[in-house]
C-alpha positions as CSV (number, residue, x, y, z in Angstrom):
1,M,-42.1,-58.2,-152.7
2,S,-39.7,-57.9,-155.7
3,S,-36.8,-56.1,-156.5
4,H,-35.1,-54.9,-159.7
5,I,-31.5,-54.6,-160.4
6,L,-30.4,-53.0,-163.8
7,P,-27.2,-53.9,-165.5
8,Q,-24.9,-51.1,-164.3
9,E,-23.9,-50.0,-168.0
10,A,-27.2,-50.1,-169.4
11,E,-29.0,-47.9,-166.7
12,Q,-26.1,-45.0,-166.7
13,Q,-26.5,-45.1,-170.4
14,T,-30.4,-44.6,-170.3
15,Y,-31.0,-42.5,-167.4
16,G,-27.6,-40.9,-166.7
17,M,-27.2,-42.3,-163.2
18,S,-27.2,-46.2,-161.7
19,L,-30.2,-47.6,-160.2
20,E,-28.0,-47.4,-156.9
21,Q,-27.3,-43.4,-157.5
22,A,-31.3,-43.0,-158.0
23,I,-32.4,-44.8,-155.0
24,V,-29.7,-42.9,-152.9
25,E,-30.8,-39.5,-154.7
26,F,-34.7,-40.3,-153.8
27,V,-33.8,-40.6,-150.2
28,R,-31.8,-37.6,-150.1
29,I,-34.5,-35.7,-151.7
30,Q,-37.4,-37.2,-149.7
31,D,-35.6,-36.3,-146.5
32,R,-34.8,-32.6,-147.9
33,Y,-38.1,-32.4,-148.6
34,A,-39.7,-33.6,-145.0
35,E,-37.2,-31.0,-143.6
36,L,-38.8,-28.2,-145.9
37,A,-42.1,-29.2,-145.0
38,E,-41.2,-28.7,-141.1
39,E,-39.6,-25.2,-142.2
40,K,-42.6,-24.0,-144.0
41,K,-45.0,-25.2,-141.4
42,R,-43.1,-23.3,-138.9
43,I,-43.3,-20.1,-141.1
44,L,-46.9,-20.5,-141.7
45,E,-47.4,-20.4,-137.8
46,V,-46.2,-16.4,-138.4
47,L,-47.8,-16.2,-141.9
48,I,-51.2,-17.4,-141.1
49,P,-52.4,-15.3,-138.6
50,A,-50.7,-11.9,-140.1
51,A,-52.8,-12.8,-143.4
52,N,-56.3,-13.5,-141.2
53,E,-55.4,-10.2,-139.3
54,A,-54.8,-8.3,-143.1
55,K,-57.9,-10.2,-144.9
56,G,-60.9,-8.4,-142.9
57,Q,-63.9,-9.3,-144.3
58,T,-62.3,-10.4,-147.9
59,K,-60.8,-13.8,-149.1
60,T,-57.7,-12.7,-149.9
61,A,-54.6,-10.9,-148.2
62,R,-51.4,-9.5,-149.2
63,L,-48.5,-9.4,-147.0
64,S,-45.2,-7.9,-148.2
65,N,-41.6,-7.0,-147.0
66,H,-40.6,-3.9,-145.9
67,N,-39.8,-2.3,-149.4
68,R,-42.9,-4.2,-151.2
69,S,-40.2,-6.1,-153.3
70,V,-42.0,-9.4,-152.1
71,V,-45.5,-9.7,-151.9
72,L,-47.4,-13.1,-150.9
73,K,-50.9,-13.4,-151.6
74,A,-53.0,-15.4,-149.3
75,D,-55.9,-17.0,-150.7
76,F,-58.9,-18.4,-148.2
77,S,-61.4,-20.6,-148.8
78,S,-63.4,-23.1,-147.0
79,N,-64.5,-26.9,-146.7
80,V,-68.1,-27.6,-147.0
81,T,-69.4,-30.7,-145.6
82,C,-72.8,-32.2,-145.5
83,N,-74.9,-34.2,-143.3
84,T,-76.3,-36.8,-146.0
85,D,-79.3,-38.1,-143.8
86,A,-80.6,-34.6,-143.2
87,L,-80.2,-33.8,-146.8
88,N,-82.0,-36.7,-148.0
89,Q,-85.1,-35.5,-145.8
90,V,-84.5,-32.0,-147.5
91,K,-84.6,-34.1,-150.8
92,E,-88.2,-35.6,-149.9
93,I,-89.4,-31.9,-148.7
94,V,-88.5,-29.9,-151.8
95,G,-88.5,-32.7,-155.0
96,D,-85.8,-34.0,-157.2
97,D,-85.8,-31.1,-159.5
98,V,-85.2,-28.3,-157.0
99,F,-82.8,-30.7,-154.9
100,D,-80.8,-31.5,-157.9
101,D,-80.6,-27.9,-158.8
102,L,-79.0,-27.1,-155.3
103,F,-76.4,-30.2,-155.1
104,K,-74.7,-32.6,-156.5
105,T,-75.4,-36.5,-156.7
106,E,-72.6,-37.1,-153.9
107,Y,-74.6,-34.4,-151.9
108,T,-71.9,-31.8,-152.5
109,P,-73.2,-28.3,-152.4
110,K,-73.7,-26.6,-155.6
111,L,-72.5,-23.1,-153.8
112,K,-73.3,-21.1,-157.2
113,T,-77.0,-21.8,-156.9
114,L,-77.3,-23.0,-153.2
115,K,-76.3,-19.6,-151.6
116,P,-78.7,-17.5,-153.6
117,F,-81.4,-20.1,-152.8
118,M,-80.9,-19.8,-149.3
119,A,-80.6,-16.0,-149.0
120,E,-84.2,-15.9,-150.9
121,R,-87.2,-15.4,-149.0
122,S,-89.9,-17.9,-150.0
123,T,-93.6,-17.9,-149.1
124,D,-93.5,-21.9,-149.6
125,E,-93.4,-23.3,-146.1
126,R,-91.8,-26.5,-147.6
127,I,-88.9,-24.3,-149.2
128,E,-88.5,-22.2,-145.8
129,T,-88.3,-25.9,-144.0
130,A,-86.0,-27.4,-146.3
131,K,-83.4,-24.0,-145.8
132,L,-83.7,-24.7,-142.1
133,E,-82.7,-28.4,-142.6
134,I,-79.9,-27.3,-145.0
135,A,-78.5,-25.1,-142.3
136,K,-78.3,-27.9,-139.9
137,A,-76.6,-30.2,-142.7
138,I,-74.1,-28.3,-144.1
139,K,-70.9,-27.5,-142.4
140,T,-68.5,-24.9,-143.3
141,S,-65.1,-25.2,-142.2
142,P,-62.1,-22.6,-142.9
143,T,-59.1,-24.2,-145.1
144,P,-55.4,-22.8,-144.4
145,P,-54.9,-19.8,-146.7
146,R,-52.7,-20.8,-149.9
147,F,-49.9,-18.8,-150.5
148,T,-48.4,-17.7,-153.7
149,V,-45.6,-15.0,-154.7
150,E,-46.6,-11.8,-156.4
151,K,-44.1,-10.3,-158.7
152,S,-43.7,-6.5,-157.5
């Protein structure tokens, strides 16, 4: 482990503070960041259930204070993960062309094309079998909403 010590005068002239001051400030800010993260976590324990209730069937909820001077927008999304082994079987069933249109090489679903594919009825038994395997292979899990402040 190496450490670096700048001459006091040179560092203050260049950065407006000494290396010692910068280290102390970094630690102070890092500690404050941890405190704020804990406060935010506690606040989200109130906001997330309220946003879940307000969103209904949509992916967005808005929460406001009593006079609507502050509005928080909560955007909901989800993580989609795949079972690679099961998707390899799907690739064998439908072929590379169809499969590559539905999934990225690293088996990340291309939701824009995958959702319509899964919703369409097909007379091709291979396609219907593939859909069943895809449904087994993909797991969707909700992510916490992302809150932003909207101007009112």
